[in-house]
C-alpha positions in Angstrom: 69.5 98.7 23.4 68.3 94.9 22.3 66.3 96.7 19.3 68.9 98.2 18.2 71.1 94.6 18.0 68.1 93.2 16.6 68.0 96.2 13.6 71.5 95.2 13.1 70.7 91.7 12.2 70.9 89.4 15.4 67.9 87.6 16.1 64.7 88.6 17.6 62.9 86.5 19.0 65.8 86.3 21.4 64.2 89.9 22.7 60.7 89.3 22.9 60.8 87.7 26.5 62.7 90.6 27.7 60.0 92.3 26.3 57.8 90.4 28.1 59.0 90.7 31.5 59.0 94.8 30.8 55.1 94.6 29.6 54.7 92.7 33.4 56.3 95.2 34.7 54.7 98.1 33.3 51.1 96.7 34.6 51.9 95.6 38.2 53.3 99.9 38.4 50.2 100.6 36.5 48.2 99.1 38.8 49.8 99.5 41.9 51.1 102.5 41.6 47.7 104.4 42.0 47.5 101.5 45.1 50.0 102.6 46.9 49.5 106.6 46.6 46.1 105.9 48.2 47.6 103.9 51.2 49.4 107.3 52.1 46.0 109.4 52.3 44.0 111.7 50.9 46.4 114.6 51.9 49.8 113.2 49.7 47.3 112.0 47.0 46.9 115.8 46.3 49.8 117.3 47.3 51.6 114.9 44.1 48.3 114.4 41.5 50.7 116.4 39.5 53.6 114.2 39.5 51.3 110.8 40.1 49.7 111.9 36.6 52.8 112.3 34.5 54.0 108.7 35.7 50.7 107.0 35.1 51.1 108.6 31.9 54.7 107.8 31.3 53.7 104.4 31.8 50.9 103.8 29.6 52.7 105.1 27.2 55.5 102.9 27.4 53.3 99.7 28.1 51.9 100.4 24.3 55.5 101.2 22.8 56.0 97.9 24.3 53.4 96.0 23.0 54.0 98.0 19.4 57.5 97.2 19.8 56.9 92.9 20.6 54.6 92.4 17.4 57.6 94.7 15.0 59.4 91.6 16.8 57.8 89.0 15.8 56.7 90.0 12.4 60.2 91.1 11.7 59.5 94.1 10.0 62.4 95.8 10.3 60.4 99.6 8.9 58.7 99.1 12.6 62.1 98.1 14.0 63.8 101.7 13.5 60.5 103.5 13.9 60.4 101.7 17.7 64.5 102.5 17.9 63.5 106.2 17.4 61.0 106.5 19.7 62.7 104.9 22.6 65.3 108.1 22.4 62.5 110.4 23.8 60.0 107.6 25.6 62.3 106.3 28.2 64.2 109.8 29.7 60.1 110.9 29.9 59.3 107.7 31.8 62.3 107.8 33.9 62.1 111.7 34.7 58.7 110.7 35.7 59.7 108.1 37.9 62.8 110.6 39.7 59.8 112.9 40.2 57.9 111.6 42.1 59.7 108.6 44.2 61.3 112.3 45.1 57.9 113.5 45.9 57.1 109.4 47.3 60.3 109.3 49.8 59.8 112.4 51.2 56.8 112.4 52.3 56.2 110.6 55.8 57.1 111.3 59.7 59.9 113.1 59.1 61.3 116.5 57.5 64.1 115.0 55.1 63.0 112.1 52.0 66.6 110.2 53.7 64.5 109.2 56.9 61.5 109.0 55.3 63.1 106.3 53.4 65.2 104.6 55.5 61.9 104.1 57.3 60.1 102.6 54.2 62.4 100.6 53.5 63.1 99.1 57.2 59.1 98.5 56.8 59.5 96.8 54.1 62.2 94.5 55.1 59.9 93.6 57.7 57.6 93.0 55.8 59.3 90.7 53.0 58.5 93.3 50.3 62.6 94.3 50.4 65.6 92.5 50.9 68.2 93.2 53.9 71.0 94.2 51.5 68.5 97.1 50.1 68.8 98.5 53.4 73.1 98.8 53.0 72.8 100.1 50.3 70.5 102.9 50.9 72.3 103.7 53.5 76.4 104.0 51.2 74.6 105.7 48.7 72.7 108.5 51.1 76.3 108.4 52.7 78.2 109.1 49.1 76.0 111.6 48.9 76.8 113.6 52.1 80.2 113.3 51.3 80.1 115.2 47.9 77.5 117.5 49.7 80.8 118.2 52.0 83.0 119.0 48.6 80.8 120.9 46.9 80.3 123.2 50.4 84.0 123.5 51.1 84.6 124.3 46.8 82.3 126.9 47.4 83.7 129.2 50.1 81.4 131.5 51.3 80.1 131.8 55.0 78.2 129.3 56.6 80.2 126.6 55.0 81.4 125.0 58.2 77.5 124.8 59.7 76.2 123.1 56.8 80.0 120.6 56.7 79.2 120.0 60.6 75.7 118.7 59.8 76.2 116.7 56.9 79.3 115.3 58.3 77.2 114.1 61.2 74.5 112.6 59.1 77.1 110.1 58.4 78.2 109.7 61.8 74.3 108.6 62.0 74.3 106.3 58.8 77.6 104.6 60.2 75.5 103.8 63.4 72.9 102.7 61.3 75.1 100.2 59.3 76.0 98.5 62.8 72.1 98.1 63.7 71.4 93.9 64.3 67.3 95.0 64.3 65.2 97.4 61.9 62.5 98.4 64.6 60.4 101.4 64.8 61.4 101.7 68.2 65.4 100.8 67.3 65.0 103.7 64.0 63.6 106.3 65.9 65.9 108.1 67.6 69.1 107.6 65.1 66.4 108.5 62.2 65.4 111.6 64.5 69.0 112.5 64.6 69.7 112.2 60.9 66.7 114.0 60.0 67.0 116.9 62.4 71.4 116.9 60.8 70.0 117.0 57.1 67.8 119.4 57.4 70.2 122.1 58.9 72.7 121.4 56.4 69.7 121.9 53.6 68.7 125.5 55.3 72.6 126.3 56.1 72.5 125.5 52.3 69.8 127.9 51.1 71.0 130.7 52.9 74.2 130.5 51.6 72.7 130.5 47.4 69.6 132.8 48.6 72.0 135.3 49.9 74.7 135.6 46.8 73.3 138.8 45.4 72.7 141.6 47.4 73.6 145.5 47.9 77.7 144.6 47.6 79.9 144.1 45.0 81.6 141.1 47.0 79.3 137.2 47.2 80.3 135.6 50.6 80.0 140.0 52.6 75.7 139.3 51.1 75.5 136.3 52.5 76.6 137.6 55.5 74.4 141.0 55.5 71.1 138.9 54.6 72.1 136.1 57.3 72.1 138.2 59.8 69.5 140.4 58.8 67.8 137.4 59.0 68.5 136.6 62.8 67.3 140.5 63.6 64.4 139.1 62.0 63.6 136.2 64.2 63.8 133.8 61.8 67.3 132.0 61.7 68.9 131.0 65.4 71.6 133.1 66.4 73.5 130.5 67.5 73.7 129.9 63.2 73.9 133.7 62.2 76.7 134.1 65.3 78.4 130.8 63.0 78.2 132.3 59.7 80.1 135.5 61.2 82.9 133.4 62.3 83.2 131.7 58.6 83.1 135.7 57.5 86.5 136.2 59.6 87.9 133.1 58.8 87.4 134.0 54.9 89.2 137.4 55.2 92.0 135.8 57.2 92.3 133.2 54.1 92.0 136.0 51.5 94.4 138.5 52.9 97.2 135.9 53.9 97.2 135.0 50.5 96.7 138.6 49.2 100.0 139.5 51.4 102.1 136.6 49.4 100.6 138.6 46.1 102.5 141.3 47.2 105.9 140.1 48.6 107.9 140.7 45.3 108.0 144.6 44.1 106.5 146.0 41.1 107.2 147.4 38.4 104.2 149.1 37.6 103.4 152.4 39.5 99.2 151.6 38.9 99.7 148.8 41.6 102.4 150.6 43.7 99.9 152.9 44.3 97.1 150.8 45.0 98.6 148.3 47.6 98.4 151.2 50.5 94.4 152.4 49.4 93.9 148.1 49.1 95.8 147.3 53.4 93.9 150.8 54.4 90.7 149.8 53.2 91.3 146.1 53.7 92.0 147.2 57.9 88.8 148.9 57.6 86.4 146.0 56.7 87.6 143.7 59.2 87.5 146.5 61.4 83.4 145.9 60.3 82.8 142.4 60.6 84.1 142.6 64.2 81.6 145.7 64.9 79.2 143.8 62.9 79.6 140.3 65.4 80.2 142.6 68.6 76.4 144.3 67.6 74.7 141.5 66.6 75.8 139.7 70.0 74.3 142.4 72.0 71.0 142.2 69.6 71.2 145.8 68.6 69.8 146.4 65.3 71.0 149.9 64.9 74.7 148.8 65.0 74.5 146.0 63.0 72.9 147.9 60.2 76.0 150.6 60.7 78.4 148.1 60.5 76.4 146.4 57.7 76.9 149.7 55.9 80.8 149.7 56.9 81.0 146.5 54.9 79.7 147.4 51.6 80.9 151.2 51.8 84.4 149.5 52.4 83.3 146.3 49.8 83.1 149.2 46.9 86.4 150.2 47.7 88.1 147.2 47.5 85.9 146.5 44.5 87.7 149.7 42.8 91.1 147.8 43.8 90.2 144.7 42.1 89.5 146.6 39.2 92.9 148.7 39.1 94.8 145.2 39.6 92.7 143.9 36.9 93.7 146.4 34.9 97.1 146.7 35.5 97.0 142.6 35.1 94.9 142.4 31.7 98.0 145.5 30.7 100.7 142.3 31.1 98.2 139.7 29.0 98.2 138.0 32.6 95.6 135.9 34.4 94.7 136.8 37.8 94.3 134.0 41.0 90.9 134.2 42.1 91.6 133.1 45.0 94.9 134.6 46.4 95.4 137.4 44.1 98.3 137.0 42.0 98.7 137.9 38.7 99.5 134.4 36.3 100.8 134.2 32.8 97.7 133.5 30.6 99.8 129.8 29.6 99.5 128.6 33.7 96.4 127.0 34.4 96.7 126.8 38.2 97.9 130.4 40.4 102.0 129.7 41.2 100.4 130.9 44.8 98.1 129.3 46.0 97.5 126.6 43.2 93.8 127.3 42.1 92.3 126.3 39.5 92.9 129.9 37.0 90.5 131.2 35.2 90.1 130.5 31.4 89.5 134.5 30.4 91.7 137.0 32.5 90.5 138.7 35.3 88.4 137.5 37.6 84.1 137.3 37.6 81.3 137.1 40.0 81.0 134.2 42.2 80.7 132.9 45.1 83.0 133.9 47.2 85.9 137.0 48.5 87.8 136.0 45.1 85.5 139.8 43.3 88.8 141.2 45.4 92.0 140.5 43.3 95.5 141.0 44.3 97.9 143.0 42.6 99.7 142.2 39.6 103.1 141.4 40.5 105.1 138.7 38.5 108.8 138.7 36.7 109.3 138.6 33.4 110.0 135.0 33.7 107.5 132.5 34.9 107.2 128.9 35.7 105.0 127.0 33.1 103.0 124.1 33.4 105.4 121.4 32.6 104.1 117.5 31.5 104.5 115.8 34.7 103.9 118.7 36.8 100.0 118.9 35.0 100.0 115.4 35.5 100.1 115.4 39.4 97.9 117.9 39.4 95.1 116.4 37.2 95.4 113.2 38.9 94.2 115.5 42.6 91.7 116.6 40.3 90.7 113.3 39.0 90.9 111.6 42.5 88.7 113.6 44.0 86.0 113.6 40.5 86.2 110.2 40.6 87.5 110.2 37.7 90.9 107.6 38.5 90.7 104.7 41.4 92.7 105.1 44.3 95.6 102.9 43.2 96.4 104.6 40.1 96.6 108.6 42.0 99.1 106.4 44.4 100.9 105.5 41.6 101.2 109.1 40.1 102.2 110.3 43.5 104.9 107.9 44.1 106.4 108.6 40.7 106.5 112.3 41.7 107.8 111.6 45.0 110.7 109.7 43.5 110.6 112.1 40.5 111.8 114.8 43.1 114.5 112.5 45.0 115.8 111.8 42.0 116.2 116.2 41.3 117.8 115.7 44.6 120.4 113.8 44.3 120.8 115.5 41.0 121.0 119.0 42.3 123.4 118.1 45.0 126.1 116.9 42.8 125.9 120.0 41.4 126.6 121.8 44.3 129.7 119.8 45.2 131.0 120.2 41.1 130.2 124.1 42.0 131.7 124.3 45.3 135.1 122.5 44.7 137.7 124.6 45.5 140.7 122.4 44.3 141.4 123.7 41.1 141.8 127.6 42.0 144.3 129.8 42.7 144.6 132.0 45.3 143.0 135.1 43.9 140.7 133.3 41.7 139.5 132.0 45.7 138.8 134.9 47.0 137.1 136.3 44.7 135.1 133.0 45.1 134.5 133.8 48.5 134.2 137.4 48.0 131.2 138.0 45.1 130.4 134.9 44.5 130.2 131.8 46.8 127.5 134.0 49.9 125.2 134.3 46.7 125.5 130.7 45.7 124.5 129.8 48.7 121.9 132.0 49.0 120.9 130.1 46.3 121.3 126.6 47.4 119.4 127.0 50.2 116.5 128.7 47.9 116.4 124.9 46.0 116.2 123.5 49.7 113.4 125.3 50.5 111.7 125.0 47.1 112.6 121.2 47.5 111.3 121.3 51.3 107.1 122.6 50.3 106.9 120.2 46.8 107.8 117.2 49.3 105.1 118.5 52.0 102.7 119.0 49.2 103.3 115.1 48.0 103.5 113.9 51.1 99.7 116.1 51.3 98.5 114.9 48.8 99.9 111.2 49.7 97.3 111.5 53.6 94.6 111.6 50.8 94.9 108.1 49.7 94.0 107.2 54.0 91.7 110.3 54.4 89.5 111.2 51.4 90.1 114.6 53.2 89.9 117.1 49.9 91.4 119.8 52.0 94.8 117.5 51.5 94.5 117.8 47.8 94.2 121.8 47.8 97.3 121.9 49.9 99.2 119.7 48.2 98.9 121.7 45.3 99.6 124.8 46.4 102.6 123.7 48.1 103.6 121.8 45.5 103.2 125.0 43.4 104.6 127.3 45.8 107.8 124.9 46.1 108.2 125.0 41.8 107.7 128.5 41.9 111.0 128.8 44.7 113.0 126.5 42.7 112.6 128.1 39.4 113.7 131.3 40.9 116.5 130.5 42.5 117.3 128.7 38.9 116.5 131.7 37.4 119.4 133.8 40.0 121.5 131.1 39.3 121.8 131.8 35.8 121.7 135.2 36.2 124.2 135.0 38.1 126.4 132.7 36.4 125.6 135.4 32.4 127.1 137.5 35.2 130.0 136.0 35.7 130.8 135.6 32.4 131.0 138.9 31.3 133.1 140.0 34.4 135.5 137.6 32.7 135.0 138.3 29.6 136.0 142.0 30.7 139.0 140.8 32.0 140.3 138.9 29.6 139.7 142.0 26.8 141.7 144.2 30.0 144.2 141.8 29.4 144.0 140.9 33.7 142.8 137.7 32.3 144.8 135.4 29.9 142.7 131.1 29.1 145.1 128.3 29.8 143.1 125.4 26.5 141.9 123.4 29.4 140.3 126.4 30.4 138.5 128.0 28.2 136.8 124.4 27.5 135.7 124.5 31.6 
């Protein structure tokens, strides 16, 4: 960056001291990196020989580049400065990459199984020897805590069996790190127990992650089913602890329950599609068979009955294929209507929607559902009305704020402001609705016959619509409060639940508004027919009304 400034006309003499300082660093690292490697023993040197050679070569190139740059600065040689700047675009990233690769290998080596525990042990040694400042201890603890928290968020989003054990392991690691922040003495005796606990927790979390990722591909069309099959077979072979296998199976049942809850919401409204109407019973029947097979697999594994496990696995694969066939039917129906299927609950949504109207999950860019690491290979039926709720600017702003605060793109204060605005807007809408209801329910200007028609034919419907409005606003308020809870507890479940509740509530309000408009149109048609038949004449005031 300084070279670029000099090329632009700044004084080159101001940059030379910075280059000299970097030359000192390069010379020191070229001397000390091999020395530190040798100090760890021949076994370590042999294990990291390629990375050690790469980082040494990159520092040599960096040193030469610094020397050439210094000469160009001293002579104010514009052509050589431009060349040095262009060379840096490839040289510096390559140096950083070599340092990162070697640093990972260096930190992973030690008495513990994970680089995190080994790094902390080495930092503690450095503080004792005076080679590192005490502030570096808290810096590493905070950095590792953040990494584990991010990992928890990623695992939860994956929605695969094993996420329960994985999240618990990383959460335990965070708790150990919090305890290490309060240690007064960083001697080996004080650190041995906590670092061992941290090492075991993170090693378990990493192992579970590998099992989740490695098991996605398999004989079933449903990725999370493949994960369970893979882990059960590893458990039967003695490669995975039985308790861990059981936790995968229990996660699988919970994920199935969550899917079927979304599926039931998806079929709550009638569909005009004969294809969908025929497929729903088949899907539900196959789903019951799949759930039963999952239960059989859990029982068979608890008894270490390999034959029974394989029989249950065969049922899971068979029913999984049938469910995949149902997905194809629902996908075809949705595409015929130009809609996009939700990967979470199967609800078909209008193509302009960015989130599912049933569960709030982000919709795929293209219609249909692709393969992923969850049970979303199953899609629900296309059950949509012709007039669906679109994503308004304010709703998009609220949902976008949830995404942005989760990803660290906005501050907690900025997120709080958006949530507060949403709550204020909801209360203003409730106030406006109360005023409309008061006006609509006013019978003071009705004659007796009008009152009778009002009470017999329209009031019950208005009361039903009003109840729907109240229910929808209650859901919206609950969703906003769930988002608000994220401010005090940074758990993404608060945001996910909040988006789902708000979107469900808005759709209830939207459908109530459609019903209200439909009823008003019907009333107007009825009055017009009465006028044409001569049963009703309007006063000028009534016509205006």
